[in-house]
N, C-alpha and C positions, 0 to 999 in steps of 0.2 A: 824754762821747764826743764825737768830732769827725766832723761828717758833712759830706760834700762836696756842694757846691751845683753843679749842672749848669746850671741855667737859672732865671731870675727872670722871671715876667710877671703880667699882671693879667687876671682874668676880667673882660671888659667888660660883661657882662650884670649882674652884681652887684656890681661894682666893687670886688673884693677880691683881695689879693696870692695869689699861689701861686708856691712854689718846688719844682722838680724836683731831688731829691736822690739820691745813691748812697750805699748803706752795706752793711756785711755782714749776713748773716742773723742773727748773734750779736748785732750792735748794734741791729738792728730788733726782735729779740724782747726785748731788754733795755729799749728806748725804750717799748714798749707793755705791759710787763710788768704794771704796775698800772692799766692803761686797757682792761681787758676790756670786751666788747660789753654787759656787765650795766650799765655806766655810762650807756649810751644805750639805753634800752629799746625804741625803736622800730626798732632793727636786727633783722635776720632772724636766727633761730637757726641754728646749724650744722646742715646738713642730713645730716650722718653720714659715717662713713669709707667705706662701701660706694659711695656715691654718687661719692666723690672719689679712689677708690684709685689710678686712673691718674695723676691729677695728682700724688698724693703720691709715685708711683714716678719720675715725671719730675723732681720736686724733688729727690729723693735722687741722681738721676743728674745733676743740675746744669743741667737745661734752663731757659732764661729764662722768667719768668712775668710777666704784666701787672703794671703799677705799682699799689700799694696807694695810698689817698688817706687822709691823716690830718688832723685839725685840732686846734689847741691848744685845751684845754677851757675856757681864759678868753679870751673874746673881745676883752678889753681889753689882752692881752699882745701887744707888737710883737716879731716874731721878729728884727727888726734889733738888738734889744738882745743877742741871743747870736750875731751874725754878726761874723766877723773872718778876713780872708785867703780870702774865698770859702769859708767853713766855718761850720757851725753848732756851737756847743758846748751840747749840750742834756741835761746830765747829770741834772738833778733836774726836768725839765718833764714834764708829763702830757698825753697825747694822746687823743682819741677816734677810732676808725676810721670813717671815712665809707663807704669802699668797700674791702672786702678781708676781711671777717669770715671767710668761707670759706677763702681763701687763707692767712689767718694761722692758722687752725686746723689746715690741712693742714701748714703748716710745723712746728707744734709736734709733730703726729704723726709726721712725717718724721724729726725729731729724735729722738723717743722710739724709733722703730723702729731707728735706728742704734745707740741706747744700750742698747736692750732687745731684741734680735731674737728671742729665744726666746719672747717673748709674742705675736709676731705670725706664728706658723707658716702660717696661712691665707693671709697676704699673700703671703709667699714662695712657697708653692704656686700661687697664682693666676698670679704672673710668673716662674716657675722658669726659663723659656727666657731671661729678660731680665735676671735679678739673682739672685745667690746671696749668702749670708750673709758668706762669705770673700772676696766681691769688691766689697762695698760701699766706699764712700769711709769714711774715718775720721771721727769727729765734729769732728775739728780742721779737716779739709778742707770739711766740709758747712757749718760755720758761717762760713767764710771765703768762701762763694759770695756774689756781689754782687746786690743788689737795688736797683730804682729805686722812689722813693716821692715822691708829690706831699704836700707839706705846705701847708695854707692857714693863713691867720691873719685874725682880726677877724670870723669868721663868726657871725651871731646865729642863733637858732633857725631862722627861716624860711629862711636861706641854707642851713643844713645840711640841713633836709628837702628843699628843692629840689635841692641837689647829689646826695643820697642817691638820689632817683629818677632824675635825669639820668644819674648814673654807673652805674645799673643797666641802662641801655639797651644791647642787644646781648649781654647775659648771660643766665643762665637768669632768665627772666621773673618778677618779683614778681607774685603774684596781684593781681587788681584790689582784693580786700579789703585786702590789706596795703598797696598804695599809698595806698588811702583812709585807712587807720589813720595813715599817716605824714603826708598832706597835711591831715588834719583834726585833728591832734594838739591845737591850740588850743581845738577844740570840746570834746574830752574833758576839757581841764583847766579850761575855764570851767565845765562842768557838774558836775564832780566837786567843786567848791567848794561845791555845794548838797548834798554827802554822797550822791550817786547815783552808783553805780559803772557805768562803761560798759566793755565788754571788747573788746580789740583780737584780732586773729588770733593774734598771738604769744603773748598771755597765755593764750589758750585752749589753745594747744599747750604752752607751758611749764608750765602748772599742771595739765595733763592734764585740763582740763575737757572735758565733753561739750556740744557746741553745742545739741543738742536739749533737754538738761536745763536749761541756762541759758534757753532760751526758755520752757520750761515753768515755769521759776521766776518768770518776768515781767522778765528781765534783758534789756538792750538792747546790740546790737552797735554799736561805733563806725561800722562801715562802713554798716550800715543807716541810722543816724542822719545820716551824712554825705550819703548820697543825699537824703535828706530836707531837708537844709539847702541843698544845691545847688538842690533843687526849690523850696524857699522863695525863694531869691535870683531864680531865673528865673522865678518865678511859673507854672511849668508842670512836670509830672513828668518827671524824666530817664528815658532810654530804659532805662538799665542802670547797673550799676557802672562800666564802661568810659567811659561818657558822663560820669559824675560826676568820675572822675579826670581826665579831659581838662580839664574845666571848672575844677577847683581847681588843677591843675598850671599852667595858663596864667595864672592869677591869684594865684599863690602870694605874690609880692612885695607885692602889694596886699591881703593877706588880712585884716589887721586892720581894714582899712576896709569889708570884707564883713561882718564880725562886728560889725554895729552894735547899739545898745542895744535896738531893737525885737526883733531875731532873738534875742538872748540872753535878753531878758524871755519872749519866745514859747517858746523852748525849754524854760524852766523850766515854763510853763504846760503844754507837752505831757508833761513829766514828772509834773506835778500830775495831769492827766487820765489818765495811764497807771496810775498806782497805784491807780486805782478803776475802771478800764475792763477788766473781766474777768469772765468766765462760769464758774460752778461747773459742773465736768464730771468725773464719775467720781472723786469725792472730792478733786479737785484744782481750781486756779483757771487758767483759759485766758486769758492777756493777749492782747488783741487786737493791740496795736501790736508785741508780739513774735511772735505766731503768724503774723500777716499783714503782712509787710513793706511791700506795695503799700499797705495802708490808711495806715501812718504816713507814706509818702511822699506820698500824695494829700492826706492831711491838711495836711502842712506846705506844699505847693504851693498849695493853695487858701487857707491862712492869709496865705501871703506875697502872693497876688494880691490878697485882700480888704483887706489892710493899705494897699495902694497904689492902691486904687480910689477915684477922686475923688467917686462918687456915695454912698459909705458913710461916715457919720460915724464916727470912731474910737471915741467913746464908746459907740456902739450896737454896734460890733464887740466891744468888750471886754464889754459885757454879754451878748453871744451866747455868748462864750468861757466867761464865768463860769457861764452856764446850763448849757452842755455839760459843764463840769467837774463840776457837781453832779448833773446828770441824765442823762448820757450812756447809762446802762443802761437807761433808761426806754424806749428804742427797742427794736424786735424784732429782736435781732441774730441770730436764727434764719433770718429771712428775708434778712438780709445774707449769711450763709453760704452758703444755697441759691443766691442770685443770684450771688455771687461765683463759685461753681463752675460756672455755665453756660456760661462763656466757653469755646470749643472752639479758636479759632485765635487767633495773636497773644496768647497768654493774659497774658504779662507786661505788655505795652504796655496792653492793655485794662483789666485789673484796676486798674493804677495810675490810668488816667484815669476809671474807674468810681468809684473812692475819691475822686478830685479833685472829680468832679461832685457826689458825695454831700455833701461839706463846703462847696464854693463855693456851691452852691445854698442851703444852710443859712444861712451867713453873709450872703448878700445879700437873703434873705427876712426882712424886719424884722418880719413880722406872724406868723410860724409858726415853731415851736420844734421841729418834728418832722423827722427825717432822712427823705428820700423816696428809698428804695432803687429803687423801679420807675422813676422818673423818671430817675434817673442811668443806669440800665441801657439805658433807650431812647435815651439820647443817645450812647451808647457803641457799642453792639451793630452 
């Protein structure tokens, strides 16, 4: 198919080329036919027809819609190879949708409504004053409506993640959890090489998993661990998920530098500690890092600060971590739970800093291997 190029420019932030193109709905749906969002599983799932039925109606009636953004799924491919006379010939190329999953799903539904109106009686009932079955455009007319599409080339994974979040600005806001899932994709990939599964918000939704059940099973969420990673790097607990999103977003292009060897090794230690860090309760196991996110965030922030503390020999810190890995349940965690629940104001902030104080004091005290919950509480309350 031949696609008209309207504009060619460069994104100066990431130094990558972008083309604004015009094509028909028919050509667009053909172009992305084999490039569903399942190919890029960090994309958000379709939110449902009920949420977008007004947009679907507008599409049927020929309203102009915001441009979709695509990227060639092979970052080595140059689109210049397919360019001739200010057009692209992209017959056999495969693209990923960077921005426009919801609009693409709506286009497909709109096409199906025109082809099979009898299956969408409730849709016509909802908009009976605006559209009738016998007054709809034909499928031939609908498929010739024009769309504008941005097509990117040479984007690596970090570029794609960066653009996904940027392009979402001004639309229905991604949850902070979902943004963390996107921005921290490399953390997830690194830890899953150790055969430890981490769950994203989308995976929970798509697999109809219950978050409470995952936590009860001792599973960890990518968003929670991401907050811990940012806290490790900052050497202080982040305020909340939005704070972690902002930090990672601002540094996405230098992300591999943030994931240094110490951090990856320490994350593996966290997983090792986590598997033994639970309390038997009501014939089940209550995993502390799953059940109490502030504890995980406080632990990682304390470990990050201890790693960079000039007065603490690293071999001594490693000894403290190893001791904790083998003996963490020798502490009285009932006292921790009781103290953890005593905070009545600024609860999230104080619980994170309470957890930070517990572990930072432990790491810095080279003579005692007990966790002091009372001391940590006195420093935060």
